N, C-alpha and C positions, 0 to 999 in steps of 0.2 A: 332512190332518194329524191324527195321533193324539196322545194324551197321552204316548206313549212316544217322541215325537220333539220336540226343542226347536222352539219357534216362531222362534227367532233364535239363531244361533251366530256369535260374532265370529271372523273369519278371523285367522290368525297375523299377517298384515300389518296388519290393523286393530288388533289388540292392541298390536303394537310401536309403533304411531303414537300411542298414548294417553298423556296425562300420568301416569296411574297406573302404566303400565309403566316410564316414565322414573323415577318415584318409587321403584319396586321396585328398579331398577338402582342408584339413588342409595343406598338402604338397604343393598343387598348390598355395595357398595363401601365405605361408611362404617363398617358394623358387621360386616364379614366374614361375611356371610350368603350363602346359595345358594338364595334363594327363586325359584320359577319359576311360581307360580300364585296366584290370589287367596286360596285357602285357606291357602297357605304364609304369605302376607303378613298375613292376618288373625290367624293363630295367633301370629306373632311380635309383632304390634302389641299384643296383650293380655298376652302374657308379658313384654314389655319396654316397658311403658307409657311410662316416662320417655324412653327412646331414641326411641320412635315419635313422641311429640308434639314432641320436639326436631327430629326430621327433618321433620315437617310445617311447623314454624316456619321452618326453613331453606329447604326446597324451595319453599314458597309465598311466600318473601321477605317475611315479616311485617315491617312498619315498626315499630321500637321497640327498646328495650334488653332483651335476653332474660334476662340474668343467668346465673349458674352453675347454680343448682338448677332442675330440671325438675319435681320432685314431692317433697313431704314428707307424712308421715303417710298414705302411700298405702294402708296396710292397713285404715284406718278410713274408710269412705266419707264420713261426716259431718264428719270432721276433715281430710280430704285437701285439699291446696292445690297447685295447679299453678303453676309459675313464680312462686314467692313473691317473687323479687327483681326481677321484670320490671316495666317501665313501657312504656306504649304509648298510642295514641289510636285508637279505632275509626274515626272519620271520616277520619283521615289515611290509613288503609289503603284506604278506599273511594274516596278522592280522589287516588290515586297516579298516575292517568293525566291527561294534559292534551292540549289540541289541539282541532281543529275537527271531529273525527269525533263521531258520535252517542254520547252517554252514556245518554240517556233518550229513548224514543219513547212517545208517548201517543196513545191512541185511545179514544173514548167512543161509547156507543150512539146519541147524537144527531148523530154524524158529526163532532163536534169532534175536532181532532187537533193535535198539537204535537210538536216535537222539540227537545231541548236538546243542544248540544255539551258536551264536557267543560269547555271554557273558560266557557261560559254557566253551567254548574252551579257551577263554582268561584266565579264572580262573584256569583251569587245567594246562595250559602252565606256568602261573605265579608260581604255587606251584612246578612244576617240575623244572623250571629254578632255583628257590631258592635251591631246594634239590641238583641239579647238582652242583651249585656253592659251596654249603656246603661240597660237596664231593671233591672239588678242581678242578672241570672241568674248563678249561681255553680255550681261542681261540687257535685253532690248534689241540687240543686233539681230539681223535677219539672216537665216541660212536657207537657201533655195535649192531644191533638188529636182532634177528631171530624171526620174528613175523608174525602172520596173519594180514590180511588187516583190522585192527580195528581202531576206533577213537583214542584209546590210542596211537597207533603207530604214527599217525599224530601228536598228541600232543607232544610226546617225540621228534620227529624230529624238531618241531618248537621250543621247549625249548632248544634243543641242538644248533640249528643254531642262536637262539637269542643271545647266548653267543659268537658265533663264533667257536663252536666246529664243527668237520667234521662228517657228518652222513653217515652211511653205513648200508644197510639192506639186508636180504635174507629171504626167506620163510621157515617155519618150516619143510617142507618136505625134505629139504637138509639133506644128511647124515652127520655124524660127520666129516669125512675127507673133505667132500665138503665144510662145514662151515670153517674148519681150513685152507683149501687151500685159502680161501678168507680172513677171519678175522685174521688169524695167521700172514699174511703179514703186516697188518696195526697196530698191537699192540694196541688194544683199551684200553681206560682207564675205560670204563664201558661196560658191556655186558647185553643187555636186551633180555629176552626170555619169551615165553608163557609156560603155563603148559600143553597145549594140543591143538588139533584142530580137526575139523571135515572134512572129505573128502569122498564123494561118499557113504554116509550113515554109515561111520565107524568113531568111536572116536579113535583118535590117541594120545596116551599118550607119551610125549616126555621127561619125567622127567629124565630118565637115560642118554639120549643124552645131555640134558642141563647140567647135572652134569659133564659129561665127557668133554664137550667143555669148561665149566667154569674152570675146573682144568687145562686144557691145556693153556687157555688164561691167567690165573693167575691174573685176575682183578675182582673187585666187580661185583656181578650179581644182577639184578633186575628182579623179576618174576611178570608177568602180568597175573592174573588169567583169564582163558578162557577155556571152554570145559573140566573141571575136571583136576585131577592130581595135584592140588595145594600142598597138603601135601607131596606127594612123591617128587615133584620138590624141595621143601624146604629141605627135608631129604637127597636128593642126592647131594645137592649143598651147600658146606660149606660157611656159612656167607651170603647166599642169603637173600634178603629182598623182601617182597611183596610191590607192587606199593602203596597201601593205607597206609602202615606203613612208607614207604619212604617219602611220602609227608605230612603225618599227622601233623608234627610239624609246618607247614608253613601256614600262612593265605594269602589269595589271595590279591594281590595289583597290580597296573599297571605294566605290563611287561616292563622290561628294555631291550633296544635293543642296543647292542654294534655296533658302527659304524666302518666299516672295509673297506679296499680297494676293489675296483671292482673285482680284481683278487683273492681275498681271497678264499681259498678252501672251498667248501660247501658240495659236495657229493663225495664219492668214489663208483663208480660202477665197475662191473666186467665183463670182456669178458666171453663167455660161457665156455671156458676152455676145450673144447672137444679135443684139440690137444696139451694140456700141461697145466701147472698151470695157472689159470686165471690171466689176466693182470688187475692191479688196476688202473682204469682210474679216474683221479681227475678232477672234474669240479668246475668252479668258481661260486661264489655267484652272481656276476653281470652278467656274461655271461649267466648263466642258467636262471636267472630271466628275463632278457631282451628278450631272445629267446622264452621262454615259454609264457611270456605275449603276445608277438607278435602272437604266434600260437593260444592262447585262444581267445584273443580279435579280431584279424584281420582275421586270417584264419578260425577260428571256429565261429566267430561272437558272442561270449559269452557276455552277459550283466548281471549286478548284479541281483541276485535272481533266475537266471535260474539254472536248475539242470543238472549237468554234471556227467556222469557215464563212467567208463572204467572197463572192466573185466580184472583184473590183480592181480598178487601177489606182495608182497613187494620185490621180487627178480628180478623183471623186471622193466626196466626204465619207462614203462608206469605208474607205481605207482608214480614216481617222477613227471611225466607229469601231472597226474590227480590231485595231491594235489596242484600243482601250480594254478589250477583253483580258489583257494581261493583268489588269488591276483586280479582276475577279479570280485570279489564279488559273485562268483557262490556258490551254495550249491553243495558240492561234495558228490556223492553217492558211498558208498563202498559195496562190496560184498565179502564174504569169503566162499570158498567151491567149490564144483563141479557145473558147470552150467547145469548139466543134472541129478541132484538129487532133487526130485525124477524123474523129466522128463525135457524135453527141454523147458517147458513153464516158468521155474523159473525166468529167467531174463526178459522175456517179461511181466510176472506178476508184477515184480518190476518196470519196465518202466511204465506200466499202472498206478499202484498204486501211484507212486511218481511223475508222469508226467515229465519224462526225456525230456530235450530239445536236449541233445547230448548223444548218445549211442555208446560207443566205444568197440570194441571187436577184435577178430582175424579172419583171413580168414578161418582158420580151423573150427572155431565155426559156421560161416555162412554156410560153406559147410556141416557140420554135421546136422544143422537144416534143410537144404534143403533135405538131404538124409533121414532124419527121417520122412518126410512127413508132418511136421508141417507147418501151414500157418497162422502166427500171424495176417495177414491182415484181416482174416475172424473171428478171435477169440478174438482179443484184441483191445481196443480203444487206439490208439497211436496218438491221435490228436496233442498232445504237441510236439511230436518228429519231429524235423526239420533237424537233421544231424545225419548220421550214419558213423562212421569211422572204418576202417579195417586195421590191420597191422599184423606183425609177419611172414608173407609170402605173396607172390603175390596172390591177389584175382583174381580168374579165371573169364573170361567173363560170364560163367554160374552163378557164384556167384553174379556178378553185376545184371544180369537179375533177379535172384531170389529175391534180395532185393526189387526190384520194383514190382515183381509179387506176392511175398509171404509175404512181411513184410509191406511195405507202398509204394503207387504209387507216392505220392508227397513228396519226401524227397531228400535232397542232400546227395549223397553217396561219401565219400572221402576215397579212398584208399590212405594210407600214408606209407612212408618208410624213415627211417633214422637209428637211433639206439643208443645203449649204448654209442658209441663213441662220439656222439654229444648231448646226452640226449634230443633229439628232432628229427625233420624231415628235410631231404633234399628236399623231394618232397611230396606234400600233396594237400589238397583241398583248394578251395577258393569260396566264395559265389557270385563272379562276373562272373564266367565262366560256360559253360555247362558241364555236366557229360556225357562222352562217354563210351560205353561198353568196359570193359577191360582196361581202361586207367586211370592213375593217372592224376589229373587235371593239375598239373604243378609244377614248382620249387618254393621253399619257397622264400618269400621276403628277400632281402639282401644276397641271396646265389647265387653265380655265378656258377650255375650247367651247366655241359656239358657232352656230350658222346664222347669219343675219341677212336681211334683205337690204336693198340699196339705201333705205332710210335708217338703218340701224336697229330694226326690230327683229327679235329672235324668231326663227322659223323652226318648225318641226315637221319632218317628212316632206319638206319642200326644199328645192335647191336654192342655195344662196352662197354668200361669201364666208369662207372659213376665217374666223377671227379668234384671237386670244385676248381676254379682257383684263388679265392681271399679269404683273411682272413675273418673270421666271429666270433662273440663274444663267441659262445658256443663251440669253439675248446677246448679240454682239456687243463688245466693248465700244466699238466704233467702226467706221470705215476709214481706211488709210487715206491720209491727205484730205480729210473732211473735218477741219477743226471746229466748225460751228454746227456740225451734225446735219447740215442741209440735205446731203444725199441720203443719209440714214433716215431722216424724217420722211423724205419723199418716198423712200422705198416701202415703208411699213405703216406710217402714221398719217399720211395725207388724206386717206379715205374717211377714217373715223378718228375723232379726237381721243387721245390717250388709250387707244385700242389698236393692237397689232392686227393688221389686215394682211393675210398671208398670200393672197393672190390665187387661191384654189377655189374652184367651184364645187361645193360639197353639199351633203344632205344627211341629216339624222335619219336613222331607220327606227322601226318599231321595236327593235331589240336593243336600243341604246348604242347601236353601232353606227358607223359612218360609211358613206360611199363618196369617193372623190371622183368627180366627173370631168376632171381635166383642169388646166389653168384657166382662171377666170378671164385673163387678157386674151385667151384664144377662144372664148365662148362665142358660139354662133348666135345671131340675133335676128333671124328671119321674121318679118312681120311683128317685131317687137317682143318675140318670145325667146327667152334665153335657153340655149341648148348646149349641153356639154358634149365635146367631141368624143369622149370615151363612150358615150351611149351609142354612138354610131359605130365605133371600132368594135365594141362588144358584139355587134350583130354581124357586120360584114366579114370580120376576121374568123368567124366560125366556118365560112365557106371554104372548102378545100381548094377552090380555084384561086383564092386570094391569099397571097403570102403576107401582105402588109398593106396598110392604108394610111392616108393622111387627109384630113378634112379642113377646109377653111371657109370663111365667109367672104364672098366677092361682092363689093359694092355694085349694085345694078339697078338702074332705073328708080333711084330714090329709095331703095330698100337694100336688103342683103340677101343674096341667094347662096344656098349651100352647094359647094363644089367638092366632090370626092375624087381623089386620085388613088389609084390602086396599082400595086405591084403584084403581078399575077404569077402563078406557078409556071414552071417551065412547060412550054408547049401549049399554053392556054392563050387564046386571043379574046379580046373584049368585043363581043358581038351583041346584037340586040337581045338574044336569048339570055346571055349572062348579065347584061345590064338590067333586064327585067327581074332576073333572079335576085340580084343585089337589092333592087328597089323593093321587091316584095318582102325580102328578109328584113330590111330596115323598117318597113311599114308595119309588119306584123310584130316584130320584136321591140320596137321603140314607139314610133307614132308616125302618122302621115307628115307631121311637121319636120321630122328628121330626114325625110326622103330627099336626096340631093337633086338639084335641078340639072346638074351635069355630073357625069361619071367619065373619067379620063384615065387611060392606062399610061403608066410611066415605068421606065426600066429600073429606076432607083429612087429612093426617098432619102432626103438629107437628114442627118442626125448629128448630135453633139458627140464629143469624145466619149462621154459616158453612155451613149446609146439612145438618148432621148430624141424623138423626132421633133423637128423645129417648125411648128405650124406658123409662127410669126414670120419667120424668114420666107417661107413659101408664100404667105399672104403678101409680103412686100414685093416679091418678084412678080406675082400675078398682077399687082396693081402698078407695075412699072417703076417701083421705087428701089433705091439702092440698099442692099444689105450691108450694114455698116462694118461688120466684123466677120469676114469669111473664115478667118483663122480659127474661129471657135468651132468650126464644123469638121467632122471626121472625113466627110466626103463632099467638099464644096462643089465639085463639078456636077453633082446631082441637081443643083438648083437650075441648071440650064434647061432641064426637062420641063420646067414650069413657066418659062418666059415666052411671051408672045404666042400663046396657044390660040390658034385660030378658032378652036371650039368655044373659047370664052369671049369671043367678040360678037356673039349673037345670043 
């Protein structure tokens, strides 16, 4: 396979069988169009935004009252309002299916497992809704959860949003201050927490942490038993109640769904917080629902009854993405724990046993499977699997090749990118276009994506800033405690007037696809030439001696020099021979400008809770500056390996 040949090409018959093809026919008939390709559909979707999003509402059969107007003030991104007359309820749309078939399947690394039917899910949500209302929960109140990826977490979210309460969650591996940096800002009316969790073969009792957080939040606490520690969690938390005791007084009845404006707040998500206290990003019920339904139904082709999986925690926006699959009638598959406990077959066993149609994961996971020597294509029957998605960081060309050579030959691989900021994707896959090695298939429908230079001029096949030039429904409603939108404007609209600047360093390809080269605030600039860090990682992480790498620019003698830190495989030392091999690999695969001035071995590389390496934090440490929010890191001690390095003083 060469880079001049697609890795995967959808047949005409396959294309005609997809929901997105049916949607295109629907739009052709409704709006007198003659669209025949994805590029046709995308161009129409951004040129006729109101018609497009109305078509998504109708085609996806959104439950609610749409109203007459689809978009007002569309020319001004910060003032635009989609469906200003509409009312709906997010939970109602996720609970539109009933019956005895599976709604949620759960598996954990300690071999715990569970499955809930649609009827069981409705019953649990009903009881929780009544209990929440008895507690005085009302529309606009916040419910905050520090929970594993359990069915109960999904039920609590649905019960909260059925009332119009605002849901916010994080994973139980966050430290006390990390939780308070998030939930302390939003002042929840209820705190939901687990008693413990498993990770990498170890039982983690979080009772003391739960008690300390509950005292600081000063609100009622609900304990969900999981992985031991129930008694101690109750003892350390004054007034805490167990889930079963909380809902025991209530009998199941039909869930009531409060009808609310399209822009009513639904989720509060948090920025990573590696450079300061996390930003509280508020997303709307209507915008989130419409955008996520579009991605599940059209981009991922999900149909009722299919099984959709994403490896995620409740502290990453991909959890919110995953649970929205319920609105497409999908069975969502949850996993909690390490994907390598006891070994790297765990998730592929799960995919085989439960017949996943969609398997979502991170680029780092795919690379780790590749380096482990596993080849699921030879060990697992993955006949049902038709789509694999990858996000979290750019997927390398070698990662693309491995999916087809080591996981499944006939599969659509969708590298996707967007983020917490939009609770969805700017660029992602679609089942009507080929998959090219190293490339994201294209921009999302309804999203006016482009790549600009620093003066705001469009670029083609040249690296620049990823921007969105027109309003879209899943823009945040606001940031919490930002009444004049000063933080909001600074985050996205400071660079270009009335244009969303996302902070990614990107490039259009000759196939109308995109490549993300990393965060633009982490872009290297030696000699005034902008270099994306992903370009370096794509080369160096091919080497079997290198497990992982992180690259920064160090201010040096009036310029910037490239410094590469490497975490090496067991038993490997960084000597002159390996340093030369690394430099030669980067020079040949990228360019001489990408070659680092310094290569330094470190035993660990710091990352966020969702597994993203933190280039900015490392850069701060190298320059002797304080990292403002260590609580955002999964392994903050790793930063010590980058401080006061003698190698960087010459």
